[in-house]
N, C-alpha and C positions, 0 to 999 in steps of 0.2 A: 506404822505402826508395828509394833514389834510382833502383832501375831501374823501382820500381813506377811512380814518378812519371814518366819517361820513356815507359814504354809507355801510360799514359796520353796523353802528349801526341801519340802516333804514333796513335792508335788515333782521336782528336778530328782529328788533322791531315790523315786519309787520308777524312774524309767527301769529299761531293761540295760542299757549300756550307761554309765557314769565314768567320765574321765574321771584320772586320780586327782587332777590341779582341782577338779570343782567340789571332792570329796574333802580336799586341803583346805580346800575356802571353807567350806562348811563348819569344820572343826575350829577353825579362826573363830567364824563367828558364834559358834556354839560357847566357846572358852571364854567370849568377851564379860560374861558376868553369869552367876547364877540364874540370873531371870532368865537370861536366852536360853539357858537350857532348861529350865521349867516349862517355859512357853512352848518351847519345840516338841515337848513329851505331851503337852496338853492336845498339841494341832495333832501328833500323830495317832493319838487317840479317837480324836473325832475323825479323822480319816477312816480309820479301820472300821469306826461303826457307819460309814458311809459307803462302804463298801461293802459290810454286809447285809446294810438296807436295800441295796439294790437288789438281792436276792430275795426280797421279803416276797411271799406268795401274794402279798395283797396288790404289790406295786407291780409283780410281774402280770397281773390279772388285769388289772386296769390299762397297762401295755396292751396286753392281747387282745382288750375290748376295744381300744383306740384303732388299734390295727384291722381287727373285721370290720369295723364302724366306716373306717375309711375303704374298705377295700368295696363295701356293697355301694357307699355311695360313689366313687369313681367309675362304675357303672356305664358305661357309652361315652366316657370321657377321651378325649384325644391321647395320643400317648404322650404327648412331652406332660399333659397333666397328671397323667397316672404316674409318670415316674418322678413329678414333685411331691405328689401325695406320699410317695413311697419313703423319699426325702424327710417330709415331714413326720413320718412313723417313727424316723431313727432318733429323730428329737426328742420324741418325749421321754426316753430313759434321761436326757440330760435334766429335762425338766425336771423330775422328780429329783434326779443329784442334787439339782440345785436347792430345792426345797428343803430335799433332806438339811442339806449344811446349815440354811437359814433356821431349821428347827432345832439343831443341836447348837444354836449359838456359834454357830461355822465362820470362818473368816471369806472374805471377798475374793474372789477371782477376774480379775477383767478380761473380757475376751475368752474364758478358761484357758488364760494363760496367764502366769504372774513370774519374776526374775526377782532376785534379791535386789535390793536398791544399789546395797556395793558401798553407800557414802550416804551421806544425809546433812540433815541440819549442823550437826558437829562438825563440818568443814567450814572455814571461814570463804567468804565471796572472792576472795583474791587465787584462791588455793586454784590449781589449772584442771582439777579433776580427773576422772578418768574416761576411758574407752570401753563402747558396748558394743557387740557382736551377736547375731543371730545366725543359726546354722541353717541350711536350707531345709526349709517345713518347719522352721519354728516362728513362732511369734514371743515377745518379751515385752512388759510393762512394765514401766520407772515411774517414779515420782520424783523430781529433781527438789533442791535445795528451796525453791523461791515457791513452793507448790505446783508447778507447772507438770504436766503429765504425758510421757512419750512412749507411744507403741511402736514398737520396730515389727517390722513384717519379714518374710522371709530373705535370707542371705542378707542384712545389711550391717551396716556398723557407723557408730556416730563418736566425735569428740566430744565431750563437753567440758566448755573452757567460759566456765563465770570470771566476770572480774568486779570491779565495785562499779564500772562505769556501764557493763553492756553484759546482756547474758547469752552467751553464745553456743550453738551448735553445730561441729562440722558434720555433713552429711559425706561420708565417703564414696558409698554405693549402697542402693536398696530403697527404701521406702519407709516412710516413717510419719504418723500421724501425732499433729502437736495440739496441747490442749494448754494456750498460755495463761497463766494467774499474771492479772494486771498490775503493772506495777510500770506507769508515765517514767519514773526519772532512771530507771533502766532498763532499757529495750531488749526485746528479746531476739536476737539475730541468728537464722539457718542460712549458712554459706554450703553451696553446691554449686559445681558446674560452672563456676565462675560468676556464679549468681548471689546476691545478698539478700533474703527474705528479712523484712525488718517489721516488728510486730509490737505490740502493746498488751493486749489481751484479744485471743482471739482461738479458732479453732482451724487448725490448716492440713494439708498432706502434701506429703514433698517426695516424690518418685525421683531418684537418678539412675539412669540406665547408662552405658557405655554412649558417650556423647550427645546425649540428651538430656533434660530436666523438665518435670511435670509439677507445677504449683497449681494445686486444685483450693478453693474456699469453701470451709462450711457454714462458718461463722466469722462475723467481723470484717475488719478491712486489714490488709498488709501492704507494703511497697518492693514491689521488686527490682533492687538496683541490678547495673553490672559493672563488674569490675574491667576498666578498661585496660587493653595490653600494651604492654610495652613500646613508647614511640608515639601514643597517644600526645593529647596537647595536656592531660592531665599525668601527673606523675604515676610510673607503675604500681597496680595494685590499687590505685585510689577508684572507688566505685562511684558511677554517674546514675542521677536518680534516673527509676524506670518506673514503670505504671502501678496506678495503683489497682489490686483485687477485691473484689466485696463477693461475700456469699454466693453460691450458684457460679462464678466466673472463672475461669482455667487459665494459665500461663504454659505455653508449650515453648522452649529454649532448644535450639540445636546449634549446632555451627555450619549447617546447611543456608539455612536462611533466618530473617528476622525474629525477633520473638512477637508470639502473636498470641493474644490473649481472645478465648472463646465461652461461649455457653455452654456447661457441663453438668450432668447428673453428679451433684458431690456427692450424694450418699450411694451413689453404685461405685464411685472411685474408690469410695472408704469402707466398702462393705468387705473387705477382707479381714478388717479389723472384729469382726462377727463371726469369721469362718466360712464367708460364701464368696465366690467371684458372680458377678452378675454383667452380663452380657446382653447388649442391644440392637440386636442384626450386626453383629461381630461376622469378619469373616472366620470360616475355622481355620484358619492359619496362624490369625492372630488370636484367637482362641487356646488352640493348641500351645503359641509361645508363652502365653499367662499361666495356663496350668504348669508347664515344665519349669517355671520359678519355684516349684515348690516340692517338687519331687526329685531324687537324685537319679530314678530312673525316669527318661524323657519318650514322648511320643512323636514320631515322625508319620509324615503321610508318604505312602508309596507315590501317588501320581499330583504333578502338581495342581492338574486338573479339580482335583479335591478342595486345596486350599481357598476354590471361589467359594465355595458353600457357605450357607449364612445361617447363622443359629442365635436365638436370644433365649433367655430364662436364667435361672441362677443356680450353682453348682458349690456343692460344699467341698470344702478344702480340707485335702487329708490322703493325698496321693492320687494317681491318674484313674483308678482301677474305676470308680462312680463315672467319671467323665466319659470315661470309654462306654461302659455300660448305656452309657445315656445317648451319647452319638449313634452307635451300632446300631440302636434298638429305634431310634428314629429316621437315621438315612439307610442308604443300602451300603451301609459299610461293614468291615471286617476286619478280624486280628489276623495278619498274614503272616508276622514271625514276631516271636518275643524272645527277652533272653533278660538277665537282673541289670542292663543297663539301658535297653531302647523295645520300645512295642511300636510296631509299625504298623499301620492301619492302612487298608486299600479298600476298593472298591468289591462287592458282592457277587 
């Protein structure tokens, strides 16, 4: 919808630093028609109203009341529960903001992030389509010409290559959640790390790190084929049929061992789309590595022994500060050194 595109531009242009290429792309979009400009102006007006409403005394009072109530109720809770309650209080403002948007006839932002589609139904099926990239810490939501929706996580790049025979997305690196529109005559294919994920209509998450691939099913079924290497019985590049995955299953593939399928907490894996990282008895090493994906400033552990600590919980995405506050409050840890590039955590 045009209003969603305008809302996405409004969100992007209100950031502190906007590259000139983004501003140039916006001007080209706004000049496509008088309607584009009119809708954008309307969205800017509603955005300004939202910012003003966020400081309304009534809303501030409700947020203060919620904070006091949680403070009273959490007396005697374990430290981890208190920290979780504090995060919940921070979410109150976001709930009110979304309510104001709804009340003013506002637009929908998926996962509190949106990005301009850049292309749409006006393009033919045989158009090779564009590429999309997110920066570190950024998430973007896209609707493809067939109605499928994809959400890009931090530091991700995809190429969209639709043809009359298939709908193909190439994941170069990063993590993407796919919500595939049904079209039995035109399969939806995701290619990454030598694998070919084939779906018709389903919801799944694909993560491609250096040398490894993770496919997690939320809904429906997909088949994960594998491209044969040169010299195999099939011609180079031809895929061989792989396993079927259903909801709650996850495929792990890397160059060291054979592909393996295991049960998975699919909602936890895809929690990043809602701005959360969920850990279930994870090592501190793995948790730190995950948090580091979302920030240019990295966390380092001063002692390898600390890496063996285990933690569970839900942590808000948005830089390392909240995570560090949580782990230094729960474990006997402290910040021993920090600068613009790294935060070193050691034992107290």
